N, C-alpha and C positions, 0 to 999 in steps of 0.2 A: 504493500499499500503506499509505498514510497515515491511514487510516481511525479514526472515535471508534468505540469499543465500547462497548456497554452491556450488559454480562451479566447482569441480572435481568429480569423481567418483573413485572407491577403487582401480580400474587398471589402473591408472591412471600415466603416463611413469614421471618420478623423471624430467626428462630436462620441458616438460608440465608444471610441478607443480609450478618447477621455473619461465618458461614464466607468466603463471597465477599469481602469488605472484605478482611480477614486474608490471604486468599489474593493478591489485587492488592497488598497493601502487601509482601507477603512478594516476589512478584515485582520491583515498582519497586528493595527493597534489593540484593537477591542474586540476581535472574535466576533465582532458582529456589525451587518453592514444594513443600510438602508438605501435603499434607492427609486427613483422615481421615473428611470428609462428601462421604458418595457423591453426593448431591443438589446440591452445590454445584460440584463437579468436572461433573456432567453438563450443569449449566445452564452454567456457564462455556466449555464445552468446545463445544457447541451452539452458541454466540452468536460464537466466534471467527470472524472471515472464512475461505472456503475458502484462498484466497491464502497465508493465514499457514502455514496447517497443511501446503495444496502444497509450499512454496518451505523448510517445514525452520524456520520464523523460530519455532513455538513447539511443545513436544513435549510430549504428555501420557501418561505412562505410568502402569501400575498394578503394583505390587510383587507378586512370587507366593507359593506356598508357603506363604500366614502363613492362618488362619481367615479369613471372611469379616468379622467384626466386628474384626478387628487390619488388615485390607487399606487401606494408603494408596497413596493418588495422589501422584505429581511431577508436577508443569509444569518447565519448563524453557527458556528465553528465550536464544537465541542470545547471545552476547557481543560480538556486532557491534550491536546492535538494543537499545535502553532503551527503557522504560515511562513514560510520565508520566500522571498523574492529572489529570483535566479537573475533574473534581465528585467527590464520594464516591464512588459508584461508577464512571462513565465513564471511560475511560483509553486511551491510544492509544501505537501502536507504533510509535517511530521509529528509523531505524539513526543510531548513533551517529557525529559530526563527528570527525573525527581534526585 
């Protein structure tokens, strides 16, 4: 489960790249990120390996009851794990050492 994750495609628009970069930085800092850019969250979610989702290492949730324009997505990384940034957009999820 120590894979390098690259959540972008070559044709990703610049605005989406910046939103994903902010999302990754928030996850690294706080283990939680809030994003209102739907295509950034969709692309990020699509590129997370299935093993992380199945083992609930990373959880992605959408707020309910808000209008479509105000909907926010919450990405949560379990406290037992840490996110290490390799380059601008690639990162690795590793267990914290005790």
